[in-house]
PATI-585058 format. One record per residue: residue number from 1; chain; x negated, y negated, z of N, C-alpha, C in turn. Coordinates in nm, 4 decimals, decimal comma. Example, Ala and Ser with C-alpha at 12.3 -4.5 7.8 and 13.67 -1.06 7.14 Angstrom:
<rs>
     n   chain     n_east    n_north       n_up    ca_east   ca_north      ca_up     c_east    c_north       c_up
     1       A    -1,3190     0,5690     0,7800    -1,2300     0,4500     0,7800    -1,3200     0,3300     0,7800
     2       A    -1,2850     0,2250     0,7080    -1,3670     0,1060     0,7140    -1,2900    -0,0030     0,7870
</rs>
This chain:
<rs>
     n   chain     n_east    n_north       n_up    ca_east   ca_north      ca_up     c_east    c_north       c_up
     1       A     0,2373    -2,3941    -1,5395     0,1503    -2,3086    -1,4612     0,0247    -2,3863    -1,4236
     2       A    -0,0097    -2,3870    -1,2956    -0,1279    -2,4582    -1,2502    -0,2506    -2,3702    -1,2645
     3       A    -0,3612    -2,4346    -1,2948    -0,4868    -2,3632    -1,3072    -0,5616    -2,3742    -1,1751
     4       A    -0,6057    -2,2609    -1,1229    -0,6787    -2,2596    -0,9969    -0,8267    -2,2823    -1,0209
     5       A    -0,8907    -2,3538    -0,9291    -1,0354    -2,3702    -0,9372    -1,0997    -2,2360    -0,9038
     6       A    -1,2270    -2,2225    -0,9346    -1,2950    -2,0951    -0,9061    -1,2970    -2,0672    -0,7562
     7       A    -1,3083    -2,1722    -0,6724    -1,3060    -2,1537    -0,5268    -1,1678    -2,1065    -0,4806
     8       A    -1,0622    -2,1657    -0,5357    -0,9262    -2,1247    -0,4998    -0,8987    -1,9815    -0,5435
     9       A    -0,9447    -1,9471    -0,6626    -0,9261    -1,8112    -0,7132    -0,9999    -1,7102    -0,6251
    10       A    -1,1235    -1,7416    -0,5860    -1,2000    -1,6526    -0,4984    -1,1304    -1,6359    -0,3640
    11       A    -1,0779    -1,7451    -0,3075    -1,0074    -1,7368    -0,1791    -0,8835    -1,6498    -0,1918
    12       A    -0,8093    -1,6677    -0,3012    -0,6890    -1,5867    -0,3226    -0,7261    -1,4399    -0,3390
    13       A    -0,8316    -1,4127    -0,4141    -0,8717    -1,2745    -0,4392    -0,9239    -1,2051    -0,3139
    14       A    -0,9726    -1,2777    -0,2170    -1,0257    -1,2148    -0,0964    -0,9211    -1,2075     0,0143
    15       A    -0,7994    -1,2544    -0,0128    -0,6960    -1,2618     0,0902    -0,6699    -1,1285     0,1580
    16       A    -0,6460    -1,0215     0,0825    -0,6162    -0,8926     0,1436    -0,7345    -0,8406     0,2242
    17       A    -0,8528    -0,8448     0,1672    -0,9712    -0,7977     0,2377    -0,9929    -0,8717     0,3685
    18       A    -0,9718    -1,0027     0,3680    -0,9877    -1,0812     0,4913    -0,8813    -1,0453     0,5940
    19       A    -0,7580    -1,0323     0,5489    -0,6500    -0,9970     0,6421    -0,6733    -0,8591     0,7028
    20       A    -0,7142    -0,7638     0,6204    -0,7403    -0,6294     0,6701    -0,8591    -0,6294     0,7659
    21       A    -0,9655    -0,6988     0,7301    -1,0830    -0,7068     0,8152    -1,0495    -0,7708     0,9498
    22       A    -0,9717    -0,8779     0,9480    -0,9301    -0,9440     1,0724    -0,8426    -0,8518     1,1570
    23       A    -0,7524    -0,7800     1,0930    -0,6654    -0,6883     1,1655    -0,7465    -0,5744     1,2277
    24       A    -0,8450    -0,5240     1,1538    -0,9309    -0,4182     1,2069    -1,0149    -0,4689     1,3236
    25       A    -1,0613    -0,5929     1,3154    -1,1393    -0,6495     1,4255    -1,0532    -0,6615     1,5510
    26       A    -0,9256    -0,6890     1,5318    -0,8346    -0,7079     1,6450    -0,7827    -0,5759     1,7014
    27       A    -0,7469    -0,4803     1,6140    -0,6793    -0,3570     1,6575    -0,7612    -0,2298     1,6368
    28       A    -0,8761    -0,2394     1,5736    -0,9537    -0,1202     1,5417    -0,9170    -0,0672     1,4047
    29       A    -0,9796     0,0427     1,3606    -0,9613     0,0912     1,2240    -0,8420     0,1845     1,2017
    30       A    -0,7492     0,1904     1,2946    -0,6373     0,2833     1,2804    -0,5321     0,2334     1,1818
    31       A    -0,4950     0,3209     1,0908    -0,3826     0,2977     0,9999    -0,2800     0,4067     1,0303
    32       A    -0,1621     0,3681     1,0730    -0,0586     0,4646     1,1104     0,0196     0,5057     0,9863
    33       A     0,0156     0,6336     0,9557     0,0936     0,6868     0,8441     0,2374     0,7072     0,8883
    34       A     0,3285     0,6416     0,8199     0,4711     0,6541     0,8520     0,5352     0,7381     0,7419
    35       A     0,5506     0,8651     0,7716     0,5959     0,9634     0,6737     0,7220     1,0322     0,7254
    36       A     0,8388     0,9776     0,6965     0,9622     1,0370     0,7487     1,0047     1,1633     0,6734
    37       A     0,9265     1,2702     0,6935     0,9631     1,3952     0,6253     1,0698     1,4701     0,7046
    38       A     1,1289     1,5671     0,6409     1,2451     1,6382     0,6966     1,2245     1,6869     0,8402
    39       A     1,1128     1,7528     0,8662     1,0900     1,8101     0,9991     1,0844     1,7010     1,1059
    40       A     1,0139     1,5912     1,0772     1,0078     1,4826     1,1754     1,1456     1,4217     1,1994
    41       A     1,2196     1,3994     1,0935     1,3538     1,3418     1,1103     1,4402     1,4331     1,1967
    42       A     1,4357     1,5619     1,1684     1,5145     1,6582     1,2462     1,4671     1,6644     1,3910
    43       A     1,3365     1,6741     1,4100     1,2809     1,6834     1,5453     1,3112     1,5597     1,6295
    44       A     1,3191     1,4438     1,5656     1,3434     1,3191     1,6377     1,4930     1,2853     1,6454
    45       A     1,5774     1,3733     1,5932     1,7218     1,3532     1,6041     1,7823     1,2587     1,5023
    46       A     1,7129     1,2370     1,3919     1,7667     1,1515     1,2852     1,8270     1,2372     1,1757
    47       A     1,9219     1,1813     1,1032     1,9756     1,2492     0,9863     1,8682     1,2580     0,8788
    48       A     1,8732     1,3633     0,8008     1,7796     1,3781     0,6894     1,8430     1,3103     0,5688
    49       A     1,8339     1,1784     0,5683     1,8869     1,0964     0,4598     1,8158     0,9612     0,4637
    50       A     1,8548     0,8715     0,3761     1,7890     0,7407     0,3671     1,8000     0,6631     0,4974
    51       A     1,9148     0,6699     0,5613     1,9321     0,5973     0,6878     1,8389     0,6550     0,7955
    52       A     1,8296     0,7865     0,8031     1,7399     0,8490     0,8992     1,5945     0,8104     0,8738
    53       A     1,5552     0,8095     0,7466     1,4186     0,7704     0,7112     1,3918     0,6256     0,7511
    54       A     1,4889     0,5391     0,7294     1,4730     0,3981     0,7657     1,4647     0,3810     0,9180
    55       A     1,5532     0,4460     0,9918     1,5528     0,4325     1,1376     1,4226     0,4861     1,1974
    56       A     1,3786     0,6019     1,1502     1,2519     0,6586     1,1961     1,1374     0,5615     1,1655
    57       A     1,1342     0,5106     1,0437     1,0261     0,4207     1,0017     1,0255     0,2919     1,0831
    58       A     1,1424     0,2383     1,1107     1,1504     0,1168     1,1926     1,0974     0,1435     1,3336
    59       A     1,1306     0,2579     1,3867     1,0832     0,2935     1,5211     0,9309     0,3073     1,5224
    60       A     0,8760     0,3739     1,4217     0,7309     0,3892     1,4114     0,6629     0,2544     1,3889
    61       A     0,7244     0,1708     1,3078     0,6705     0,0376     1,2811     0,6630    -0,0440     1,4099
    62       A     0,7683    -0,0390     1,4888     0,7685    -0,1106     1,6165     0,6596    -0,0572     1,7089
    63       A     0,6390     0,0734     1,7090     0,5355     0,1326     1,7941     0,3957     0,0936     1,7473
    64       A     0,3753     0,0804     1,6174     0,2435     0,0464     1,5623     0,2130    -0,1024     1,5726
    65       A     0,3152    -0,1848     1,5777     0,2974    -0,3299     1,5815     0,2119    -0,3699     1,7021
    66       A     0,1005    -0,4379     1,6740     0,0116    -0,4814     1,7799    -0,0829    -0,3738     1,8303
    67       A    -0,0815    -0,2560     1,7668    -0,1670    -0,1454     1,8102    -0,2535    -0,0879     1,6977
    68       A    -0,2169    -0,1139     1,5751    -0,2884    -0,0562     1,4609    -0,3206    -0,1653     1,3595
    69       A    -0,4281    -0,1455     1,2854    -0,4687    -0,2429     1,1846    -0,3688    -0,2502     1,0689
    70       A    -0,3046    -0,1384     1,0390    -0,2132    -0,1334     0,9249    -0,1206    -0,0132     0,9407
    71       A    -0,0179    -0,0118     0,8574     0,0698     0,1045     0,8464     0,0752     0,1449     0,6998
    72       A     0,0986     0,2750     0,6776     0,1035     0,3267     0,5404     0,2305     0,4088     0,5233
    73       A     0,3058     0,3759     0,4204     0,4311     0,4460     0,3901     0,4121     0,5343     0,2683
    74       A     0,4656     0,6561     0,2737     0,4645     0,7490     0,1609     0,5905     0,7255     0,0771
    75       A     0,5760     0,6753    -0,0438     0,6907     0,6483    -0,1303     0,7802     0,7706    -0,1506
    76       A     0,7251     0,8905    -0,1761     0,8144     1,0051    -0,1996     0,9081     1,0367    -0,0832
    77       A     0,8692     0,9997     0,0378     0,9553     1,0252     0,1535     1,0834     0,9429     0,1470
    78       A     1,0809     0,8341     0,0728     1,1986     0,7485     0,0526     1,2621     0,7761    -0,0836
    79       A     1,1787     0,8011    -0,1812     1,2221     0,8261    -0,3189     1,3177     0,9447    -0,3274
    80       A     1,2985     1,0431    -0,2394     1,3837     1,1635    -0,2431     1,5309     1,1298    -0,2247
    81       A     1,5626     1,0122    -0,1681     1,7016     0,9726    -0,1438     1,7546     0,8769    -0,2502
    82       A     1,6816     0,8624    -0,3593     1,7283     0,7791    -0,4695     1,7316     0,6317    -0,4342
    83       A     1,8303     0,5620    -0,4891     1,8406     0,4171    -0,4697     1,8495     0,3799    -0,3221
    84       A     1,9225     0,4585    -0,2436     1,9346     0,4296    -0,1001     1,7997     0,4425    -0,0300
    85       A     1,7176     0,5349    -0,0753     1,5841     0,5498    -0,0182     1,4956     0,4309    -0,0489
    86       A     1,5021     0,3827    -0,1732     1,4233     0,2649    -0,2088     1,4720     0,1411    -0,1335
    87       A     1,6036     0,1309    -0,1135     1,6567     0,0198    -0,0338     1,6049     0,0273     0,1097
    88       A     1,5962     0,1480     0,1642     1,5433     0,1659     0,2997     1,3966     0,1233     0,3055
    89       A     1,3171     0,1651     0,2077     1,1763     0,1265     0,2030     1,1632    -0,0249     0,1907
    90       A     1,2468    -0,0848     0,1086     1,2442    -0,2303     0,0918     1,2690    -0,3009     0,2257
    91       A     1,3661    -0,2532     0,3019     1,3969    -0,3152     0,4319     1,2846    -0,2928     0,5331
    92       A     1,2245    -0,1752     0,5311     1,1141    -0,1466     0,6232     0,9928    -0,2343     0,5903
    93       A     0,9622    -0,2492     0,4626     0,8512    -0,3364     0,4227     0,8798    -0,4813     0,4616
    94       A     1,0041    -0,5242     0,4463     1,0421    -0,6595     0,4870     1,0208    -0,6778     0,6374
    95       A     1,0644    -0,5807     0,7158     1,0472    -0,5879     0,8614     0,8990    -0,5956     0,8980
    96       A     0,8156    -0,5173     0,8310     0,6718    -0,5204     0,8581     0,6140    -0,6577     0,8265
    97       A     0,6562    -0,7176     0,7139     0,6082    -0,8521     0,6801     0,6492    -0,9522     0,7870
    98       A     0,7719    -0,9399     0,8376     0,8190    -1,0315     0,9415     0,7373    -1,0162     1,0698
    99       A     0,6891    -0,8949     1,0980     0,6070    -0,8691     1,2161     0,4608    -0,9069     1,1939
   100       A     0,4237    -0,9295     1,0689     0,2843    -0,9586     1,0370     0,1965    -0,8347     1,0315
   101       A     0,2576    -0,7190     1,0111     0,1839    -0,5921     1,0041     0,1386    -0,5691     0,8595
   102       A     0,0140    -0,5320     0,8421    -0,0384    -0,5031     0,7087     0,0204    -0,3709     0,6600
   103       A     0,0729    -0,3733     0,5375     0,1384    -0,2560     0,4814     0,0620    -0,2008     0,3621
   104       A     0,0510    -0,0696     0,3602    -0,0060     0,0020     0,2470     0,1022     0,1003     0,2010
   105       A     0,1324     0,0984     0,0734     0,2307     0,1912     0,0193     0,1558     0,2954    -0,0627
   106       A     0,1693     0,4179    -0,0200     0,1042     0,5289    -0,0867     0,1971     0,5759    -0,1980
   107       A     0,1970     0,4997    -0,3084     0,2901     0,5324    -0,4162     0,2327     0,6365    -0,5117
   108       A     0,1008     0,6551    -0,5094     0,0349     0,7581    -0,5888     0,0875     0,7632    -0,7318
   109       A     0,0841     0,6504    -0,7957     0,1295     0,6385    -0,9337     0,0110     0,6027    -1,0230
   110       A     0,0319     0,6108    -1,1465    -0,0645     0,5713    -1,2475     0,0050     0,5818    -1,3810
   111       A    -0,0652     0,5536    -1,4868    -0,0042     0,5694    -1,6170    -0,0578     0,4713    -1,7181
   112       A     0,0201     0,4532    -1,8228    -0,0161     0,3613    -1,9296     0,0020     0,2170    -1,8841
   113       A    -0,0428     0,1239    -1,9635    -0,0395    -0,0175    -1,9238     0,1018    -0,0665    -1,8924
   114       A     0,2019    -0,0156    -1,9624     0,3393    -0,0585    -1,9332     0,3847    -0,0098    -1,7960
   115       A     0,3455     0,1110    -1,7602     0,3770     0,1643    -1,6273     0,3035     0,0851    -1,5211
   116       A     0,1771     0,0587    -1,5438     0,0949    -0,0174    -1,4491     0,1534    -0,1567    -1,4286
   117       A     0,2003    -0,2181    -1,5346     0,2619    -0,3506    -1,5248     0,3877    -0,3466    -1,4383
   118       A     0,4678    -0,2440    -1,4540     0,5894    -0,2302    -1,3734     0,5564    -0,2090    -1,2258
   119       A     0,4508    -0,1319    -1,1991     0,4086    -0,1104    -1,0607     0,3648    -0,2425    -0,9984
   120       A     0,2879    -0,3205    -1,0730     0,2436    -0,4517    -1,0233     0,3634    -0,5412    -0,9938
   121       A     0,4627    -0,5400    -1,0813     0,5832    -0,6211    -1,0585     0,6562    -0,5786    -0,9324
   122       A     0,6615    -0,4485    -0,9065     0,7362    -0,3960    -0,7918     0,6671    -0,4231    -0,6587
   123       A     0,5327    -0,4232    -0,6559     0,4610    -0,4287    -0,5284     0,3790    -0,5545    -0,5033
   124       A     0,3436    -0,6319    -0,6066     0,2483    -0,7413    -0,5882     0,2996    -0,8817    -0,6155
   125       A     0,3912    -0,8972    -0,7062     0,4339    -1,0314    -0,7451     0,5084    -1,1001    -0,6310
   126       A     0,4935    -1,2324    -0,6180     0,5724    -1,3030    -0,5156     0,7213    -1,2713    -0,5341
   127       A     0,7871    -1,2377    -0,4263     0,9288    -1,2036    -0,4325     0,9565    -1,0613    -0,4793
   128       A     0,8518    -0,9807    -0,4961     0,8705    -0,8413    -0,5402     0,9585    -0,7668    -0,4413
   129       A     1,0464    -0,6800    -0,4904     1,1380    -0,6093    -0,4000     1,0662    -0,5200    -0,2988
   130       A     0,9528    -0,4628    -0,3376     0,8783    -0,3732    -0,2489     0,7425    -0,4344    -0,2126
   131       A     0,7398    -0,5649    -0,1939     0,6148    -0,6361    -0,1695     0,5354    -0,5699    -0,0575
   132       A     0,4119    -0,5317    -0,0901     0,3230    -0,4646     0,0047     0,1875    -0,5331    -0,0004
   133       A     0,1102    -0,5144     0,1052    -0,0242    -0,5711     0,1071    -0,1185    -0,4939     0,0161
   134       A    -0,0962    -0,3636     0,0050    -0,1823    -0,2807    -0,0791    -0,1067    -0,1540    -0,1172
   135       A    -0,1553    -0,0897    -0,2224    -0,0984     0,0381    -0,2646    -0,2130     0,1326    -0,2998
   136       A    -0,1812     0,2607    -0,3000    -0,2757     0,3595    -0,3506    -0,2251     0,4077    -0,4859
   137       A    -0,3174     0,4435    -0,5713    -0,2856     0,4814    -0,7083    -0,3599     0,6080    -0,7472
   138       A    -0,3106     0,6722    -0,8509    -0,3796     0,7855    -0,9122    -0,4149     0,7453    -1,0551
   139       A    -0,5413     0,7403    -1,0887    -0,5802     0,7000    -1,2245    -0,5692     0,8160    -1,3231
   140       A    -0,4444     0,8506    -1,3590    -0,4208     0,9635    -1,4493    -0,5011     0,9532    -1,5789
   141       A    -0,5155     0,8312    -1,6288    -0,5846     0,8104    -1,7563    -0,7228     0,7516    -1,7356
   142       A    -0,7831     0,7774    -1,6212    -0,9155     0,7253    -1,5897    -0,9063     0,5936    -1,5142
   143       A    -1,0145     0,5572    -1,4510    -1,0174     0,4368    -1,3667    -0,9862     0,3101    -1,4457
   144       A    -1,0281     0,3062    -1,5718    -1,0036     0,1852    -1,6516    -0,8542     0,1608    -1,6747
   145       A    -0,7729     0,2644    -1,6632    -0,6291     0,2467    -1,6824    -0,5681     0,1591    -1,5734
   146       A    -0,6385     0,1415    -1,4626    -0,5877     0,0614    -1,3514    -0,6320    -0,0840    -1,3568
   147       A    -0,7127    -0,1211    -1,4550    -0,7667    -0,2567    -1,4602    -0,6596    -0,3646    -1,4494
   148       A    -0,5512    -0,3534    -1,5239    -0,4458    -0,4547    -1,5199    -0,3836    -0,4664    -1,3822
   149       A    -0,3604    -0,3538    -1,3193    -0,2999    -0,3562    -1,1869    -0,3961    -0,4138    -1,0832
   150       A    -0,5222    -0,3788    -1,0920    -0,6205    -0,4334    -0,9980    -0,6322    -0,5839    -1,0155
   151       A    -0,6277    -0,6311    -1,1395    -0,6283    -0,7753    -1,1639    -0,5064    -0,8406    -1,1005
   152       A    -0,3892    -0,7793    -1,1177    -0,2665    -0,8328    -1,0558    -0,2787    -0,8351    -0,9034
   153       A    -0,3353    -0,7297    -0,8462    -0,3534    -0,7246    -0,7014    -0,4423    -0,8395    -0,6559
   154       A    -0,5551    -0,8561    -0,7217    -0,6479    -0,9620    -0,6832    -0,5861    -1,1005    -0,6996
   155       A    -0,5154    -1,1212    -0,8088    -0,4560    -1,2528    -0,8335    -0,3429    -1,2860    -0,7373
   156       A    -0,2894    -1,1838    -0,6711    -0,1807    -1,2065    -0,5759    -0,2227    -1,1816    -0,4315
   157       A    -0,3544    -1,1725    -0,4065    -0,4044    -1,1533    -0,2711    -0,3708    -1,0181    -0,2120
   158       A    -0,3562    -0,9164    -0,2946    -0,3184    -0,7818    -0,2520    -0,4349    -0,6860    -0,2719
   159       A    -0,4160    -0,5609    -0,2344    -0,5205    -0,4613    -0,2490    -0,4706    -0,3394    -0,3235
   160       A    -0,5632    -0,2669    -0,3833    -0,5306    -0,1424    -0,4526    -0,6438    -0,0445    -0,4279
   161       A    -0,6079     0,0816    -0,4083    -0,7068     0,1866    -0,3858    -0,6727     0,3029    -0,4768
   162       A    -0,7701     0,3495    -0,5484    -0,7503     0,4645    -0,6355    -0,7914     0,5904    -0,5615
   163       A    -0,7009     0,6857    -0,5524    -0,7316     0,8167    -0,4946    -0,7873     0,9013    -0,6076
   164       A    -0,9118     0,9423    -0,5949    -0,9755     1,0140    -0,7054    -1,0387     1,1435    -0,6578
   165       A    -1,0685     1,2271    -0,7532    -1,1514     1,3445    -0,7302    -1,2641     1,3375    -0,8319
   166       A    -1,3578     1,4233    -0,8221    -1,4708     1,4220    -0,9160    -1,4267     1,4557    -1,0586
   167       A    -1,3078     1,5112    -1,0750    -1,2594     1,5476    -1,2081    -1,2077     1,4286    -1,2870
   168       A    -1,1816     1,3157    -1,2190    -1,1275     1,1982    -1,2859    -1,2437     1,1129    -1,3346
   169       A    -1,2436     1,0743    -1,4635    -1,3536     0,9917    -1,5141    -1,3622     0,8603    -1,4368
   170       A    -1,4822     0,8211    -1,3965    -1,5050     0,6975    -1,3221    -1,6055     0,6150    -1,3991
   171       A    -1,5932     0,4817    -1,4002    -1,6790     0,4007    -1,4858    -1,8256     0,3935    -1,4426
   172       A    -1,8619     0,4467    -1,3268    -2,0016     0,4481    -1,2841    -2,0487     0,5922    -1,2753
   173       A    -2,1797     0,6080    -1,2582    -2,2367     0,7421    -1,2534    -2,1834     0,8236    -1,1366
   174       A    -2,1626     0,7611    -1,0229    -2,1113     0,8366    -0,9080    -1,9887     0,7669    -0,8511
   175       A    -1,8763     0,8378    -0,8459    -1,7543     0,7773    -0,7923    -1,7671     0,7545    -0,6424
   176       A    -1,6867     0,6620    -0,5882    -1,6895     0,6440    -0,4440    -1,6445     0,7719    -0,3747
   177       A    -1,6916     0,7966    -0,2532    -1,6508     0,9193    -0,1845    -1,5019     0,9202    -0,1568
   178       A    -1,4444     1,0386    -0,1566    -1,3021     1,0540    -0,1290    -1,2821     1,0463     0,0222
   179       A    -1,1952     0,9570     0,0669    -1,1705     0,9396     0,2099    -1,0224     0,9298     0,2352
   180       A    -0,9832     0,9702     0,3515    -0,8465     0,9492     0,3962    -0,8352     0,8058     0,4435
   181       A    -0,7217     0,7417     0,4183    -0,7066     0,6063     0,4695    -0,6348     0,6047     0,6026
   182       A    -0,6234     0,7220     0,6672    -0,5710     0,7228     0,8028    -0,6647     0,6403     0,8909
   183       A    -0,7952     0,6539     0,8696    -0,8933     0,5669     0,9335    -0,9499     0,4805     0,8223
   184       A    -0,9162     0,3542     0,8236    -0,9570     0,2639     0,7162    -1,1048     0,2314     0,7311
   185       A    -1,1791     0,2453     0,6245    -1,3216     0,2145     0,6317    -1,3441     0,0672     0,6057
   186       A    -1,4458     0,0107     0,6700    -1,4802    -0,1297     0,6465    -1,5209    -0,1490     0,5014
   187       A    -1,5759    -0,0445     0,4413    -1,6154    -0,0541     0,3006    -1,4926    -0,0836     0,2138
   188       A    -1,3783    -0,0235     0,2466    -1,2579    -0,0486     0,1674    -1,2152    -0,1930     0,1816
   189       A    -1,2239    -0,2474     0,3027    -1,1876    -0,3869     0,3245    -1,2761    -0,4779     0,2407
   190       A    -1,4045    -0,4444     0,2286    -1,4945    -0,5265     0,1475    -1,4750    -0,4991    -0,0007
   191       A    -1,4365    -0,3761    -0,0364    -1,4206    -0,3397    -0,1772    -1,3172    -0,4251    -0,2459
   192       A    -1,2057    -0,4502    -0,1754    -1,0970    -0,5289    -0,2321    -1,1390    -0,6724    -0,2313
</rs>
């Protein structure tokens, strides 16, 4: 294992923030939510299954390419179809990477350190099956429960965002304001 210099580590840790900031400068702050829920699949003439979710998502991805700073996928919209749904999400994320589109996966997960480690393996590690630029999380056990995952994100040039409410313990006196990531804030790009 090679040891990175502090400059190399800083460059790696700022990779996602720089990519997102550059994409926003080029396309504006729009993040297209790609949520293949039942009604949309039916209305657009797709089957309500993993294949329909994948075809819809690919079509939306193509439409967003070159027009939006990022795209965001809702994991449960694919998870509902089991293994075939996850395979569809994997292929859609691969297609987005090939297009150079920044991907955010709204997996809304959290948990103990073992769960957090598995999430990092699935979304952040080189060669990860669901490799994404960033994910959203729920800090079920408080913000500190995400420390390992945030470290993994930073070390792999990825991003992580915790969706919180005032009821969730936060390590500072005032938690960051709750925002939708449909419009990505520049503060989020700098936060990562």
